[in-house]
C-alpha positions as CSV (number, residue, x, y, z in Angstrom):
1,M,12.7,19.1,17.2
2,T,9.4,20.9,18.2
3,T,6.4,19.2,20.1
4,A,4.4,19.1,17.0
5,S,7.2,17.0,15.2
6,W,7.4,14.5,18.0
7,I,3.6,14.2,18.0
8,V,3.3,13.7,14.0
9,L,6.4,11.3,14.3
10,G,4.5,9.1,17.0
11,V,1.4,9.1,14.6
12,V,3.5,8.0,11.6
13,A,4.9,5.4,13.8
14,I,1.8,3.8,14.9
15,L,-0.8,4.4,12.4
16,G,-0.1,1.2,10.3
17,H,-0.5,-1.0,13.5
18,V,-3.8,1.3,14.4
19,M,-5.3,0.9,10.9
20,A,-4.5,-2.9,10.9
21,G,-6.1,-3.3,14.4
22,I,-9.1,-1.4,13.3
23,W,-10.1,-3.3,10.2
24,Y,-9.2,-6.7,12.0
25,F,-11.7,-5.7,14.9
26,A,-14.2,-4.5,12.1
27,K,-14.0,-7.7,10.2
28,K,-14.4,-9.9,13.4
29,H,-17.4,-7.9,14.2
30,D,-19.0,-7.9,10.7
31,W,-18.9,-4.1,10.3
32,R,-21.1,-3.1,7.2
33,I,-18.0,-1.7,5.5
34,C,-16.4,-5.1,5.5
35,Q,-19.3,-7.3,4.0
36,R,-18.2,-7.1,0.4
37,T,-15.4,-9.8,0.9
38,I,-13.2,-10.3,-2.1
39,Y,-11.8,-13.8,-1.1
40,D,-14.2,-16.0,0.9
41,L,-11.5,-18.1,2.3
42,P,-10.3,-18.9,5.9
43,E,-7.6,-16.7,7.6
44,S,-4.8,-18.6,9.0
45,S,-3.9,-18.1,12.7
46,R,-0.1,-19.1,11.5
47,Q,-0.3,-16.3,8.9
48,L,-1.8,-13.7,11.5
49,K,1.3,-14.4,13.9
50,R,3.9,-14.2,11.2
51,E,2.5,-10.9,9.9
52,L,2.5,-9.5,13.4
53,K,6.1,-10.7,14.0
54,N,7.1,-9.1,10.9
55,S,5.3,-5.7,11.8
56,I,7.7,-5.1,14.3
57,H,10.1,-3.2,12.4
58,T,7.3,-1.3,10.5
59,P,7.8,2.0,12.3
60,L,11.5,2.4,10.6
61,H,10.1,5.1,8.5
62,A,9.4,7.2,11.7
63,V,12.9,6.4,12.8
64,L,14.5,7.5,9.7
65,L,12.3,10.4,9.3
66,G,13.1,11.7,12.8
67,L,16.8,10.9,12.0
68,C,16.4,13.3,9.0
69,L,15.0,16.1,11.6
70,A,17.8,15.4,13.9
71,L,20.3,16.2,11.1
72,G,18.5,19.5,10.2
73,L,16.7,18.4,7.1
74,F,13.2,19.4,6.2
75,Q,12.9,22.6,8.1
76,N,10.7,24.8,5.6
77,T,7.1,25.3,7.5
78,S,5.5,27.5,4.7
79,A,2.0,26.4,3.4
80,A,3.4,26.3,-0.2
81,S,6.3,24.1,0.6
82,F,3.9,21.9,2.8
83,W,1.5,21.1,-0.4
84,G,4.5,21.2,-3.0
85,T,6.5,18.6,-0.7
86,A,3.2,16.5,-0.2
87,L,2.6,16.3,-4.0
88,A,6.0,15.7,-5.1
89,M,6.0,12.7,-2.5
90,T,2.8,11.2,-4.2
91,V,4.2,11.4,-7.6
92,W,7.6,10.0,-6.6
93,A,5.9,7.2,-4.5
94,E,4.0,6.0,-7.3
95,I,7.2,5.9,-9.7
96,W,9.7,4.5,-6.8
97,H,7.2,1.9,-5.6
98,Y,6.2,0.5,-9.3
99,F,9.6,0.1,-10.5
100,S,11.2,-1.1,-7.0
101,H,8.3,-3.3,-6.6
102,R,8.5,-4.7,-10.2
103,A,12.3,-5.4,-9.6
104,M,11.7,-7.3,-6.6
105,H,9.7,-9.7,-8.6
106,L,12.8,-10.6,-10.5
107,K,14.1,-13.9,-9.6
108,S,17.7,-12.4,-8.4
109,L,15.5,-9.7,-6.1
110,H,12.7,-11.6,-5.1
111,W,14.4,-12.6,-1.9
112,I,13.6,-9.2,-0.6
113,H,10.0,-9.1,-1.4
114,A,9.4,-13.1,-0.6
115,E,8.3,-12.5,3.1
116,H,5.3,-9.9,1.9
117,H,4.1,-12.5,-0.7
118,K,3.8,-15.4,1.9
119,S,0.3,-13.9,2.4
120,R,-1.6,-15.1,-0.6
121,L,-4.8,-14.2,1.2
122,N,-4.7,-10.5,2.4
123,T,-5.4,-9.8,6.0
124,P,-5.5,-6.5,7.6
125,F,-2.1,-7.1,8.9
126,T,-0.6,-8.0,5.7
127,A,-0.2,-4.3,5.1
128,I,2.7,-4.0,7.7
129,S,4.2,-7.5,6.9
130,F,7.4,-7.2,5.4
131,S,11.0,-8.2,5.4
132,F,13.4,-5.8,7.4
133,T,15.3,-5.2,4.1
134,E,12.3,-4.4,1.8
135,K,11.1,-2.0,4.5
136,L,14.5,-0.3,4.4
137,I,14.7,-0.2,0.8
138,F,11.5,1.3,0.3
139,D,11.7,4.0,3.1
140,L,15.2,5.0,1.9
141,G,14.0,5.1,-1.7
142,M,11.4,7.5,-0.5
143,L,13.4,9.9,1.8
144,L,16.9,10.0,0.3
145,P,15.7,11.8,-3.0
146,F,14.3,14.4,-0.8
147,A,17.2,14.8,1.5
148,V,19.2,15.4,-1.5
149,A,16.6,18.0,-2.9
150,D,16.4,19.8,0.5
151,Q,20.0,21.2,-0.2
152,V,18.7,22.9,-3.2
153,V,15.0,23.5,-2.4
154,S,13.8,23.6,1.4
155,V,11.4,20.6,1.8
156,N,8.6,20.6,4.6
157,F,9.0,17.9,7.1
158,F,4.8,18.1,7.7
159,G,4.3,17.5,3.9
160,I,6.4,14.3,4.0
161,A,4.6,13.2,7.2
162,A,1.2,13.9,5.7
163,W,2.1,11.7,2.7
164,F,3.2,8.7,5.3
165,I,0.1,9.2,7.0
166,G,-2.0,8.9,3.7
167,Y,-0.1,6.1,2.6
168,L,-0.5,4.2,5.8
169,I,-4.3,4.6,5.6
170,I,-4.6,3.7,2.0
171,N,-2.2,0.7,2.2
172,S,-4.5,-0.7,5.2
173,F,-7.4,-0.6,3.0
174,S,-5.5,-2.2,0.1
175,H,-4.7,-5.3,2.2
176,A,-8.2,-5.7,4.0
177,N,-9.7,-8.4,1.8
178,F,-13.1,-6.3,1.5
179,E,-14.2,-3.8,-1.1
180,F,-15.8,-0.7,0.3
181,R,-15.8,1.5,-2.9
182,A,-19.1,2.1,-4.9
183,A,-19.9,-0.4,-7.5
184,G,-19.6,2.0,-10.3
185,Y,-16.1,3.2,-9.0
186,N,-14.4,2.1,-12.2
187,K,-16.5,4.0,-14.6
188,H,-14.8,7.2,-13.4
189,V,-12.2,8.2,-11.0
190,G,-11.2,4.3,-10.9
191,K,-9.9,4.4,-14.3
192,V,-6.8,6.1,-12.6
193,L,-7.0,5.1,-9.1
194,T,-6.6,1.5,-7.7
195,T,-8.9,-0.4,-5.3
196,T,-8.4,-3.2,-2.5
197,T,-9.6,-5.7,-5.2
198,Y,-6.7,-4.5,-7.6
199,H,-4.2,-5.3,-5.0
200,A,-5.6,-8.5,-3.9
201,L,-5.1,-9.7,-7.2
202,H,-1.6,-9.0,-7.1
203,H,-1.4,-11.1,-3.9
204,S,-3.2,-14.0,-5.1
205,R,-1.8,-14.4,-8.6
206,Y,1.6,-13.2,-7.2
207,T,2.4,-10.8,-10.3
208,G,0.6,-8.0,-12.2
209,N,-1.0,-5.0,-10.7
210,Y,2.3,-3.6,-9.2
211,G,0.9,0.2,-8.8
212,L,0.7,1.7,-5.5
213,G,-2.0,4.0,-5.8
214,T,-2.7,4.5,-9.2
215,R,-3.2,2.0,-12.5
216,V,-1.1,4.6,-14.6
217,L,2.1,2.8,-14.7
218,D,0.6,-0.7,-14.9
219,R,-1.4,0.2,-17.9
220,L,1.5,2.0,-19.7
221,F,4.0,-1.1,-19.3
222,G,1.0,-3.8,-19.8
223,T,1.2,-5.2,-16.1
224,E,-2.5,-5.0,-15.2
225,W,-4.7,-7.9,-15.0
226,E,-7.2,-7.8,-17.8
227,D,-10.1,-9.4,-16.0
228,Y,-9.5,-6.8,-13.0
229,E,-12.6,-4.6,-13.9
230,A,-14.8,-7.5,-14.3
231,L,-13.6,-9.3,-11.3
232,Y,-14.2,-5.9,-9.3
233,S,-17.9,-5.8,-10.4
234,H,-18.5,-9.3,-9.6
235,V,-17.1,-8.9,-6.2
236,N,-18.9,-5.2,-5.5
237,A,-21.8,-4.9,-7.6
238,E,-23.1,-8.2,-7.9
239,H,-21.5,-9.2,-4.1
240,V,-20.2,-12.5,-5.3
241,P,-16.9,-13.2,-3.5
242,L,-14.2,-15.3,-4.9
243,K,-13.8,-18.9,-3.5
244,S,-10.4,-19.8,-4.9
245,L,-6.9,-17.6,-5.1
246,K,-6.8,-18.7,-8.7
247,E,-10.5,-18.0,-9.8
248,K,-11.2,-15.6,-12.7
249,V,-14.2,-13.9,-14.1
250,P,-15.2,-16.1,-16.9
251,A,-16.0,-13.6,-19.4
252,A,-12.3,-12.2,-19.1
253,A,-10.5,-15.4,-18.2
254,E,-8.3,-15.3,-21.4
255,G,-6.6,-12.1,-20.1
256,E,-2.8,-12.4,-19.0
257,T,-0.5,-10.0,-17.7
258,A,3.2,-9.6,-18.0
């Protein structure tokens, strides 16, 4: 492996913790970006300790990716393969995350995902708090298809790493319990892409809004909370945080999800 590969693996290994630390520090010091709180509820020190303990195996994705390199996989270094790999990872991640995530909410499989859902109120460290089994399943589901594809179409390691870097940054925002996007976000790009509020609803209500970065599959399969956009406006445009995990926006309180 090259020096560049080792450096990138190091970044991929620690970035989740770095991002969580940044948002924790920012929230403690009331940075402007953190001021539009979603749920105005106290964070438990017990929850933070549990999340930090669970985060010990978060760098598993870097270990597996490094193993792939050691086995001689993902050796293409062309610019075209970089962009093609990164795009393919982005599309596959949305599909894999939605269906595996929804499957883990089935009674028979929920034990895999239950540890992550002990956090009904998100903190910056919720983004890196998973059971070892869930982390392993997600990472293998992301990497194994590309390891197989690499036997036919050469895959780019840096394209895969770029996706992981983007994922770790976006995932940290998704669990931060504050909304930083523009008030009118859902009038344009937000019709497709998710927000922090979107995933906060999944945790507080325990079901629905399963998508990773987009609303596409939730809308297609009817699993999006119908009061999401009204609630987003409530928090982000009106600057009124929610006071209860069960709270709904009155104008859309009748909406339910599968």
